[in-house]
N, C-alpha and C positions, 0 to 999 in steps of 0.2 A: 207235588211231584211223586212219582212212584218208581220203584225198582221193577224192571220188566225183564222177562226171560226171552231171549232171541230164539230164532229157529235152530241156531247152531249151539244151543245149550250154554250160552254165556249170558250173564245178567248185566244189565246196564241201567244207569240213572242219568237222566239228561235234564238240564235246566238251561234252556236257551243255548248259548254257545259253549257250555261246559258239560263234559261227559265223564262218567266214572264206570268202570267195568270190573267184574270179577268172574273167574272161570269156575266150571264144575269138574267133576271127575272124568268127564269126557276127554279132558286135556291133562295128560300126565306131565305136569310141569316139574322139572327138577331145578331146585334153587340155584341161581347163578349160572345156569347153562344156557346155551343158545336156542333151546327148543321153544322158548317163549316168543321169539321174534316173528315166526310165521303166524302165530295166533293174533298178534297185534296188527300185523300187516293186513290180515284178512278183514279186519274191522276198520282200520284207519290207514289206508295205503299212502296217504299224503303227509305223514308225520315228518318232522325234521330229525329228531334224535330220540332214542330211548335211553333213559338214565336209571340205573339201579344203584343201590347202596349196600355196602356190607353191613348186614344187620347184626347188632351185638347186644341187644336187649338193654339199650342205653336211653338217655334223655337227649342225645345229640341230635340237633336239627340243622340241616344244611340247605342254604339257598343254592339252587342249581346255577352255576356260572360256567356254562360250556360243558363239553364232554370231559370226562375225567373219572378219577377213582374217588368215590365218596364212602365215608364210614359213618354210620349212625342209623337212627331208626325213624327219622322223619326227613323228607325232602320236599322242597317247594319251589315253585316257579310262577312267574307272571308272563312268561313268553309263550306266544302261540306256537302250537305244533310240537312242543317238547312234551314227552311222555315220561313222567316219573312212575316207577314200578316198585312194588314190594311183593314179598312171598310170605304166605302164612299157612298154618295147619293147626288151628286151635286158638292162637293169638288172634286178636281182632285187627282187620284192616280198617283204618279210619280215613275218610276222605273229608277234607275241609276245603271250603271255597268261598269266594266272594264274586259278585258280579259288578258292583259299583266301582270297586278297585280290583280288577280281575286278577286272581291268583288261585292256584290249587296246591294242596298239600296231600301227600300220601304218608300215612303214619302206621308203623308196626307196633301194636300195643299188646304186649304180654304183661304178666304180673310184675316183672322186674322193671320194665319201662314205665308202667303205670305208677308203681311205687316211687319211682324217681321223678314223677310229675312230667313225663314227656309231653302230655297233652297241653297243660298250662304253659310249659316252656315253649312249645311250638307256637301257640297262640301269641305269646309275648314277642317271639321272634318275628312273626308276621307283622304285628302292629309296629314293631321297630323298623321294619323294612318298607312298609307301605303306609302312606299318610291318607287321611280322610276316609278310612274304612267305616262304613256305617252298618254293615252286617257281615257276619261270618256264619255260614251254614255247615252242617255236618251230615255225613252219611256213614252208618256203621255197617260193615259187611259181616260175613259169617264168622262166628267164633264159638268157643265152648261156653255153655250156659251155666247158670247157678246150680242147676240140678245134676250136672255132670262133672263139674270141676272139683273133684276131691283133692284136698291139699293136706299137708302135714300140720301138726299142731303148732309148729313154729310160726305159722301165719297169724296166730293170735297176737303176736307181738309186732306184726307188720301192718295189718289193716284194721280199721275200725270194726268193732263187733257187729255193727249194723250190716256189714257186707259179708258176714260169716254166718253159717248155719250148721248146727250139729244135727245129724239124722242117723239113727241106728249106729251110734258111736263113730260116725264118720263125719269129718269136717268138710264143708263145701264153701267155695268162694264165689261171690257174684261180681266178676270183673266188669261186666257191662254196666252195672249200676254205678260203680266207681267212675267209669268214663262219663256216663250221662250226668252225674252230679258235678263232675269237673267241668263239663260243657256248660251246665246251667250257671255255675259259679263264675264262669268266664264269659257270660253274656252271649252264648251261641244263639243265633236268631231262630234257627229251625233245625231240628234233628230228625233225620229219616233213618229208621232202623230196618235192616233187611229181615230181622226176625229169625234168621237161620242159626241153628246150633250145629256145629261140626260133628257132634256125637249123635244127637237125635236125627239129624239129616245126613248121616254118614253115607247113605246111598248116593248122595249128590256131591258131598264135599269131603276133602281129605281131612283126617284127624290124626295128629301125631300120637295122641294117647290111645285112641280106639284101634289104630292100625299098627300097633307095635313099632312106633318110631319110624313110620314111613318117610321115605325121602321125597315123596311127591308133595307138591304144594299148590295152594290156590294162588293164582296170579291175579293181582289187582293193579289197575293202572287208570290214569286219568289224562285229560287233555283239555286245553283251551283252544277253540277253533277261531 
C-alpha cells in the first residue's frame, strides 16, 4: 500500500475499507477549532461523527464510546463511520489499524508521549479490547526527522544513546527510530512511512519549530468504511 497525494493537496493511505488522511499547508488548520470539519466533509461526506481529543503529551489511550470530551494522545474505534482526529506540527501522527478484527487508532507521538510508551500502551489497550487480532499495521505521517530535531543535553538521561547523535556540538534525537523499534518489538505486521520531515519539507507541512511556534497544524484522520 502507498501514501498518495490527492488533487486537492491532501495525502491518503487506503487498505480496502480503511483509510487514513493528512493535510498539507494548503489547509491552515488551527488545533481544536471548527475549521477542520469542512476539510473532512469534502473527502468523507457520509461520516457519522468526528472525534477529537485534548492532546496533553501523555500515554493516555481512549476507546471512542460516543460523542464526548476526550483527554489523551491516542484514540481508537472499531465503529464504521467514526472519524478520530489528531493535530500535529513536528510530532508524529501515527495510524494503527487491523482488517481481520477491524479497528483504527490515531496517535499523537511527541518525545514526551514516546518516552511514556504511548505506542506500546496503545497496542496493549487494543489487544485488551479486541480478541483474535492476527495483524496490526502502522502508518507514520510527517514529523521532525533525526537531522532536524535538535534537543537539550538532558535528553541523554531520557533516551538510549543509539537514538541520539552529536553533530557540531549539537545534540539530535531520532524519534522516528524509537517509534519503529517499538513497533517491531510489539509485532506490528507492516509499517508504512510517509518519509516526510516537517522541517525539510516545510514548504508542504507545518513545523512548530521551523515556523516560530506556529498555531497551524497538520490534520490527520482515519475511518473504517
